[in-house]
N, C-alpha and C positions, 0 to 999 in steps of 0.2 A: 724782242719777239717772244711770244709764249709758245713753247713747244706743243706739238699736237698730242698732248698727254691724254690719258684716259680720265674723263670727268664722270664716268658712270658711277652712280651711287652718291655723288657729291651734291651739295645744295648750293644753289645760286638764288639769292633773294628768297622768294616764297615758293621756289620750285625745287624738286628733286629730279636729277637727271637719271633716266631709266634705261636709255639705249642710244647708241650712235646711229644716225641716219647716213651721214657722209661727211667728207671733209674736202677742203680745197685750200688754195693759196692764201685766202683772206681769213678763213675761219672754218670751224667745224660746226656741224648742225646735229643736235641731239633731240630725242623725245624727252619731254618733261611732264611731271605731274605736280599739281599744286599741293603744298604741304598740308594745308588746312581744308580746303574745299576738294576733298578727294573725288567727288562725283563730277567735278568739272572735266571738260574734254581734254584729251592729250594736247599738248602744245609742242611747237618746234622752237628750240632755243639755239640761236646762232652765237657761238662764242668766238670772238675775234682773236686772231693770233697776236695782233699788235698790243703791247702792254701800254696802258695809259699812265705814263710815268710823270708827265708834266701837267700843270694846270691848264695850259693852252690846249693840249690834246684832249683832256677831259671835257673842257668847255665846248670844243669843236664836236666831239661825239654827242654830247647832250643836245647841241643845237641841231645837228643832222637828224638825230632820233626824233626830236620834236617836230621837225619839218616833215619827215616821212610819215609819222603817225597821223598828221593832218591830211595826208594824201589818201583820202577815203574814196573808194569806188567799188562797185560790185565785182569788178574783175581785176582788182589789185589785192594781193595777199595782205590781209590786215596785220598791222603791228599792234600788239597788245600791251607790251611793257618793254622797258629798257633800263639798264642800270650799270654801275661799275662797282665791282666788289674786289677789294685788294688789288686794284689795278687791272682786273679782268673785266672787259666790256662785253656785254651780252645784250641780245635783242630777243624778245619773246614774240613769236608769231603764231598765227593760226596754223594748225597742222593740216597740210593738204594730203588727205589719205589715199588719193588715187594716183600718186606719183607724178612724174614729169612727162612732158612731151618727148624728151630725150629717151625715156624708158619705152614709150610707145614706138618710136622710130626704131629702136634697137630690137624690139620684139619681132618686127617684120622688115628686116634690112632690104633696102633697094625697092621697096614696094610703096606705091603712092597710096595716100589716103583716099577714101571716097570723097568726091568733090564736095558734097554737102557737109561732111564732117570737117574737112579742111577749111571751108569758108566760114563755118561756125566758129572754129578756133581763132581764125584770123580776124573775124569781126569782133570777137570779145577782146582779144589782145589790142586790136586797133582802137577800140573804145577806151581801154585803159591808158594807152599811150596818149590819145587825144586829151584825156583829162590831165595827165601829168604835164603835157606840153602847154596846156593853158595856164598852168602854174609856173611855167618857164623852167620845168625840170626835165632834163634829158637823161634817159636810163643809162645809155652808153654801153650796155652789155646784153643786147638782145640775142638770145640763143635758146634752143629747145630746152636746155636744162633749167632755164629761168622762167619757164612757163609750166605751172603746176595745175593740178586738177583737184577740186574739192569733192566732198562726198556726193554732190549733185552732178558731178561731171563737168562743171563749168571751168573754163580756163582762167587762171589767175596769174597775172604778171607779178613776178617776185624778184627779190634781190636787187634793190636799188643801192647796193653797197658802194658802187663807184659812180653814183649819179652826179651829174653836174647841174648846178643851179645857175641859170643865166640871169644876169641883171636886167636884160631886155629879152625880147623874142628873137634876138640875133644869134651871134656865134660867140664862142669862147675859146681861148687858148689855155691849155692845161696839160698835165702829164698824160702820156698815152695810156690807154686802158681799153679793155674789150677782149673779145675772142676772135682771132684772126679770120676764121672762115666766114664770119658774119659782120666784119668791120667795114664801114664805109672807107673809101680811099683816104679822105681827109683825116680820119682818126689816126692813121699811122703817122701823121705829122703833128698830132696833139691838138687838132681842131675839131670842135664838136658843135652841132646845132641839132634842132629837131629833125632835120633831114637825115642825120646820121642814124637815128632810130628807124626812120622810114626805110632806109636802105637795108638795115638788118632785118626788118620785118619782111621786106621783099625777098631776101635770101631764104628766110624760113618758109615763105609762101611757095617758092620754087621747090624746096625740098619736100613739102607736104604733097604737092600735086604731081611730082615726078618720082619721088623716092630717092633722089640724088641731090647733093649740094650743087649750087650753080657753077662752082669752080672746083676743080680737083686739086686741092692744096695739101693733101695729107702727107706728102713726102717733101714738102718745100720748106726752104728757109723763109724767114720773115720778110726779107726784101723781095723774094719772088712772089710771096702771097700778095704783098702790096701791089706789085706790077700786075698780077692777074686781076685784082679788083679794079685797078685804075685804067687798064689798057685792053683787057681781053673780054670779048662778049661771050657769055655762056651759050651753050646749045639752046635752041628754042625748046620750050617745055614739051611741045608735041612730038619732038624727036624721041623723048623717053615715054611719053604717054599720049598716043594719038587720040584718045577719047576726050582730051581737054577741049572744051568749047573755044571757038576762035576769039570770042569777046573776052574770055578770061585770060587767054594768052596775050592779047593786045594790051589789056590793062596792066598785066605784070610787066611786060616788056617796056611799056611807057613809064611805069614807076621807076624801074631800075635805071633806065636811060636818063630820066630826069635827075635822079639822085646822083648819078655819076657826073653829069654835067655840073650840077650844083657843087659837088665835091671838088671838081677841078677849079671852079671859080673861087671857092673858099681858099684853096691852096694857093692860087695865084695872089689873092689879096694878102694872105699870110706871108708869102715870100716877099711881096712888095714892102710890107710893114717891117719885115726883118731886115731887108736890104737897107732901109733908111733909118733903122734904129741905131742907138749908140753902140760902140764896140762891146761894152759890158753886157748889154741886152742881147746882142747877136751871139755872144759866147754862150749865153744861157739856153739858146735854142739850137737843136741839131741842124746842121747844114744839109743833110741828106738823109734819105731813109736808112742808109747803111749805118750812119752814126746814131740813128734813133734806136738801134737794136737793143742796146743795153737797158735804156729806160723801159722799153716795151717788155723786156724780160722780167723786170722787177714788177711791172704793173699788172700784166695779165695773168701770170702764173698758169698752172695746169687748168684746162677747161673741160667742159662737158660737151659731148656730142660734137666736138670739134677738136681733132687732134692738133696739138700745138706744142711748141717748145722752141721759142726764138733762140737763134744761135746754134741750133742743132736740128737734125732731121726730126720731123714731127711724127709721133707715133702713138704715145700712150693715151688711152682714154681714162677719164675719171669722171665720177658723178658730180652733180652740181653742188655748189657751196651751201 
């Protein structure tokens, strides 16, 4: 691992790092200026903490960077460049000058957005997700910190850093990842599909129109958070915001209920496959959500706009990666 050292003033490829924007468990994000084309716009440079020491790691990083650069859409944050310098992997992205959805939520805590504004943001992010899903790419970490705003005020879906590439439009088993307050139930078992992203977007929709997360998980351990997502129904949105039109509430409730049922079916199929698998394969998969805690801790790290910290009470807030 590369320590979260100060890169300000250093050069990475054709860019000089001029300021730190924020940092997280996977990497730190900096402002950068082109060394030659000084009139070019400021860019955002994400420096990964993981050191690319092996050829396999470098090839995997290059493959993923190439895949994500091809993921072009008006509401997906564009990737401009990527490289590895002395084992340090970095990705150059467009700089979103108007901050994140997390910033906006924190500016007016517990206050709902105007319905038109909320629906515009959700529509733009939904279009971005639909485009990614058509390429069989699942974001896996939908949260307000990963929704940024450009100079025109448009919402941009960002940080596909733990995205999963599905071989088909079905499901995939892999290590846990995501932000607990916005994770679909099946993600706690390491199962993902496009429905996992839809569930996360439903959680964000609830927060925008009510000013509250659908589930109060800020003081819970990871096992309890999973239980809340899998078993507990949130308050109806109109209990927080009576002005929400009934058709909006029905659409939200239907989305979340459908995704919860889908998650339970995915988990059942996963458990059946695990039950009939070889002993070696069963050993490689956690037998319960409690045993899944350690992998989750490694995978999700500190998150934004969602207090988290598996294996300990959740509390510290941190900006997006």
